[in-house]
C-alpha positions in Angstrom: 0.9 10.9 -2.1 -1.3 12.3 0.7 -2.5 15.8 0.3 -2.8 16.6 4.0 -0.9 14.1 6.2 -2.5 15.5 9.3 -6.0 14.4 8.1 -7.5 11.1 9.2 -6.0 8.2 7.4 -6.5 4.5 7.0 -3.9 1.8 6.6 -4.2 -1.3 4.5 -1.9 -4.1 3.1 -1.6 -5.9 -0.2 0.3 -9.1 -0.8 2.5 -9.3 -3.9 5.2 -11.6 -5.3 8.6 -10.5 -6.4 12.2 -11.9 -6.8 13.7 -9.3 -4.4 12.9 -6.6 -1.9 14.0 -3.9 -4.3 11.6 -5.2 -7.0 8.8 -5.5 -4.4 9.3 -1.9 -3.4 9.0 -0.9 -7.0 5.8 -2.8 -7.4 4.4 -1.2 -4.3 5.3 2.2 -5.5 3.6 1.5 -8.8 0.5 0.4 -7.0 0.4 3.6 -5.0 1.1 5.7 -8.1 -2.1 4.4 -9.7 -4.3 5.3 -6.7 -5.1 8.9 -5.6 -4.2 9.8 -2.0 -2.1 6.7 -1.2 1.5 6.4 0.0 3.7 3.4 0.8 4.5 3.0 4.4 6.8 0.0 4.1 7.4 -3.3 2.4 8.0 -6.5 4.4 9.1 -9.9 3.2 6.6 -12.6 4.2 8.4 -15.7 3.1 11.9 -17.0 3.4 11.9 -19.6 0.7 10.9 -18.7 -2.9 8.0 -20.3 -4.7 8.5 -20.6 -8.4 11.4 -18.0 -8.1 9.3 -15.4 -6.2 9.1 -14.4 -2.6 5.9 -13.2 -1.0 6.0 -9.6 0.2 3.4 -7.3 1.9 3.0 -3.7 0.8 1.8 -1.5 3.7 -0.1 1.6 2.5 -1.7 4.6 4.1 -4.5 6.4 2.4 -6.2 9.7 3.3 -9.7 9.0 4.7 -12.3 10.6 2.4 -15.5 11.5 4.3 -18.7 10.0 2.9 -20.6 12.9 1.4 -23.8 10.8 1.2 -24.2 10.8 4.9 -26.6 13.4 6.1 -27.5 14.1 9.8 -30.3 16.5 9.0 
């Protein structure tokens, strides 16, 4: 979960495989729960036909941009 949604953020995607959209959503939520400052924006189905019983889905995430503290302008 984002701490301050108004702060700059970055979006990224991760491909997963699941047997249904509901299971894909659960997997995406589990991925975001492991990472700090990440939330699931949406889950989209990428394939129509299953491969070995699974469909391909894309998890779309938004993460709060963390400034690089090692940069110094002085």
